[in-house]
N, C-alpha and C positions, 0 to 999 in steps of 0.2 A: 394440489402439488405445491411444493415449496420452491423458492427461488434463492439461488446462491450467487453472491458477487464476491469473487476472491480478490484480496489485495495482499499481505506480508508474511512469513517466517516458519517452514518445517525443519526436519533434521538436515544436517549439512549435505548428506548424500542426495536427498531428494531435491534440494535447491540446486545442487550442481547439475542434476538432470534437467531441471527447469530452464537453466540458463545456457545449457549446451547448445551452441549454434545460434544463440540469440544475439542481436547486436548489442554493443555495450550500452549500459544505461547512461543517459545524459545527466550531468549534474553540474551544479555551480556551488562552490563553497570556498571558504578560506583555505588557502594552500597550507597554512600553518596549523590547521585543525588537527587534534590528536587522533581523530578517526576520519576516514575517508569512505565515501560510498563507492563500492566497486561493481555492484550489480544490483538490480532491482526489477521487480515485476509487479504490476497491478492488474488483476484479472476480474472480470465480471462473469458470474454464472447465474442463470436463472431459468425459469420455466414459463411456458405459455400454455394455452389450452390445446396446443398442437405438438410442441416439441420443447426440449430444453435448449438453452443457448448459453454461450460463453463469449467473452471478449477480453482482450488483454493488451497491455502495452509495457514496453521497457523504457519509455520516455519519462523518466522520473528524475526530478531535480531535488537534491538535498540543499535547502537554502539556509537552514539553521541547525547547528549541532554544538552544544556546549555541555561539557561534562562538569559535574559538581566538583568543588574544591577537594583536593586530595585524591581524586581518581586519576592516577598517573603511575609512572614507574614501570618496571619490567612485567608486572602482573596486570597491566592496563586492561587487556581484553577481558580477563575474568572479572575484574572490578567493575567494568562497564555494563555488565549484565545483571548487576545486583540492584535491588530497590534503592531509590534515591540517587542513582548514579548520574542521571541526566537532569540538567537545568533547562536546556532548550533542545527541541527537536522539531523540525518542520520539513515536510516534503511537498512538492508540487507536481501534479500529474497533468499533462496536456490531454484534456478530455477528447479532443478531436483526433488523437492518435490511438484511441481504443479501437481495435478491430476484431471482427468475429469471423470464424470459418463458415458461418451460415450466410448464404448468398442473400443480398438485399437487406440485411439487418443493420449494417453500419450507418447508412443515411438516416434511417428512422431513429436509431440510438442517438446519433449526434444532434438530431433535431430535438429529441426529448430532453437531452442534457443542455440544450440552449448554448451550444459551443460557440456560436458567433458572438453572443453577448457575454458569456462567461467561459472563457477558454480553459480556465484552471480549476482542477479539483485540489483542494489544499487540506492537509492534515497537520495540525499544530498540537504537539503533545505538551501538556502543562504539568504533568506529574507521572512518574513511574514508581509504582509501589507494589505491594504484595510481598512475596517471599521468594528466595531463590528457587527456580524451577516452576514457579507459579506467579509470574509477573502480571501486572495489570496496568494498561496504558489508559490515561485519562487525558482528554483533550477536546479540541474543537475540529469538526469535519465540515468543510464548506463544499457544497455541490450545487451547481447551477445558481450560484450567488446566494444561497441560503446556508447559514452557519448553524450547526447544532452541536450541543455537548454530546460526547460519546465516551463510553468506557468499554474496553474489551480486553480479553486475556491474550497474553503473548507467550510464545515458546522461544527462548533465546538460548543459544549454545555457542561457546567460545572454544576455539582450538588454538594451535600455536600461532596462526597467522590471521584468522578472520573471526568475525562474529556473524552468526546467521540468526535472523529473527523472523518469526512468522506469526501473524495474528489475523483474525477476521472479526467483522462486526455485522450483524444482521440489521437491515434497514428497510424502511418503507419509502419507495420513490415519492409517494405523495407527501411525506413529511418535508421533502425538499422542493415542493412545488412542481414536481415532475409528473406529467401525465403518462401513465404506462403506455408504451408504443402499441399501435395496432397496425395490421397489414392485411392484405388480401380482402380489401373492401370491408374491413371490420371483422372478418371471420377469425383472424388470428388476434388473440388478446393476451397481453403480457400480464403475468401476476405482479402486483405491486411490491411483493416481498422480495428483497434481494439480500445478498451477503457481500461485504467488501473485504478483501483479503490483501494485505501488504506483505510482500516478500522482499527482504533486504539483506545484503551482505556488506559488512563494514570491515575495514582493515586499518591498522595503525600505519602511518606513512612509511615507517622504517621497514615494515614487512613487505612493502611493494618493491623494494630494491634488492631483495635477496635473490 
């Protein structure tokens, strides 16, 4: 059985459904930034020898976002989803806010993620390349205090007021020094393979006042 851990970016209608009724994403960023984080979700989906599992959070902070020189003007949103448009992008997820609908999973998950010692999951993008409609994010993902280079495909779409971006990356828990959680006296064993998916909605500041 494979394990999926979901973190960022489908079509706008799907993301709207994901965030409907969800609390606003927490974020910290420069108020003068040309793009603002308006909603985000990080989800974890996986399997064990007994059942599948998921966990998610909307407690996502955008700590760095810098557009490349020349990415501005009335067509800002469309320009921002093109290769080479981002110079800096970093988000922080509070690992201890990941929760699952499966009873009893959360504490084992937080223990495995070492949330007491390493409360933050951090993704820092170093490059956005590829081609329109087939973007590729290259950066560093830090989980449980272990940083690894990652590369994954993105789907990004801009409309009149927002940018919606979705991407996912398959991982092995063991690559980050995480022991796959066990439960029920060892009868339940978690597959080490996971997928991380980031779902983010960004807007230009002026669109928020319309």
